[in-house]
C-alpha positions in Angstrom: 0.0 0.0 0.0 1.4 3.4 -0.9 2.0 6.2 1.6 -0.6 8.9 1.2 -0.1 11.2 4.2 2.5 12.5 6.6 3.5 10.4 9.7 4.4 11.8 13.1 7.8 11.1 14.4 10.2 12.6 17.0 14.0 12.5 17.3 16.3 12.0 20.3 19.7 13.6 20.5 21.7 14.6 17.5 20.5 13.4 14.1 22.2 13.7 10.8 20.6 15.0 7.6 21.3 13.0 4.5 20.8 14.1 0.9 19.8 11.1 -1.2 19.3 11.1 -5.0 15.9 9.8 -6.0 15.5 6.7 -8.1 12.5 7.6 -10.1 9.3 9.6 -10.2 8.2 9.1 -6.6 6.1 11.1 -4.1 7.3 11.4 -0.5 5.5 12.5 2.6 7.0 14.0 5.8 7.8 11.2 8.3 7.9 8.5 5.6 10.5 5.8 6.0 13.1 5.9 3.2 15.4 3.0 2.0 18.3 2.9 -0.4 17.7 0.6 -3.3 20.3 -1.8 -4.8 21.7 1.1 -6.9 22.1 3.5 -3.9 19.0 5.7 -4.8 16.4 6.7 -2.3 13.3 4.5 -2.6 10.1 3.6 -0.8 10.7 0.7 1.6 10.0 -2.6 -0.1 10.2 -6.3 0.5 13.4 -6.4 -1.6 16.2 -8.0 0.3 18.6 -5.2 -1.0 16.6 -2.3 0.5 18.7 -0.7 3.2 17.0 1.5 5.8 18.2 5.1 5.6 15.9 7.1 7.8 12.8 9.4 7.7 11.9 11.9 5.0 11.9 15.4 6.4 10.8 17.5 3.4 7.4 18.9 2.4 4.3 16.7 2.5 3.3 15.1 -0.8 6.5 16.4 -2.6 6.9 14.7 -6.0 10.3 14.1 -7.4 11.1 13.4 -11.0 14.1 12.1 -12.9 14.5 14.1 -16.1 17.4 13.9 -18.6 19.4 11.7 -16.2 19.2 14.4 -13.4 18.1 12.9 -10.0 16.5 15.2 -7.5 17.8 15.1 -3.9 15.6 14.5 -0.9 16.4 15.2 2.7 16.4 12.2 5.1 17.0 12.3 8.8 18.9 9.5 10.5 19.7 8.8 14.1 17.5 7.8 17.1 13.9 8.3 16.0 10.6 7.6 17.8 8.5 6.0 15.1 4.8 4.9 15.4 4.3 1.2 16.0 0.9 -0.3 16.7 1.0 -2.4 19.9 4.4 -1.0 21.0 5.4 -2.6 24.4 8.3 -2.4 26.8 9.3 -5.9 25.6 10.1 -4.4 22.1 13.2 -2.8 23.5 16.2 -4.7 22.2 14.1 -6.3 19.4 14.9 -6.0 15.7 12.4 -4.2 13.4 12.1 -4.1 9.6 10.7 -1.6 7.2 7.5 -2.8 5.4 6.5 -1.9 1.9 3.7 0.2 3.2 6.1 2.5 5.1 5.5 1.1 8.5 7.6 -1.1 10.8 7.2 -4.8 11.4 9.0 -7.4 13.5 8.7 -10.0 10.6 11.9 -10.2 8.6 10.5 -11.8 5.5 13.1 -11.5 2.7 14.7 -8.4 4.2 18.4 -8.5 5.0 18.5 -5.2 7.0 17.0 -4.7 10.4 16.8 -1.8 12.9 17.2 -2.1 16.7 14.6 -0.7 19.0 16.3 1.2 21.9 13.2 2.5 23.7 9.4 2.4 24.1 6.6 4.7 24.9 2.9 4.3 24.2 2.4 3.9 20.4 6.1 4.4 19.5 9.4 2.5 19.5 12.8 4.3 19.5 14.5 3.0 16.4 18.2 3.4 15.7 18.3 4.4 12.0 22.0 5.4 12.2 23.1 1.7 12.7 21.1 -0.7 10.5 21.9 -4.3 11.1 22.8 -6.7 8.3 21.0 -9.9 9.2 22.7 -12.3 6.8 
């Protein structure tokens, strides 16, 4: 399912802004999870094993980016410790590995994904995810 609206998130401590080139004609929403595809371009999270978690899109809501004449637009992505919404978040999620889903949310089911993210904290409705240090699972 495609992302159609902004998502709330909060950061903890210093975060880093990344400028990632877009892969194609994509629309991004503030708070959307962003992965790097096999070619190193920003992309929506997917079930592809090569998708590497990069962080959260920080730009304008509903911003569309195009690739024209071989020029790739750049998007701003925040990485670091980020409180991200997770339905059913619990204290027991701390220390667990999470994965990006193709609908832009988090899951605890690896599926075919090779990259995970460690939860370092919990509060009602959110887990504190370490986007700065993705974990290669295989």
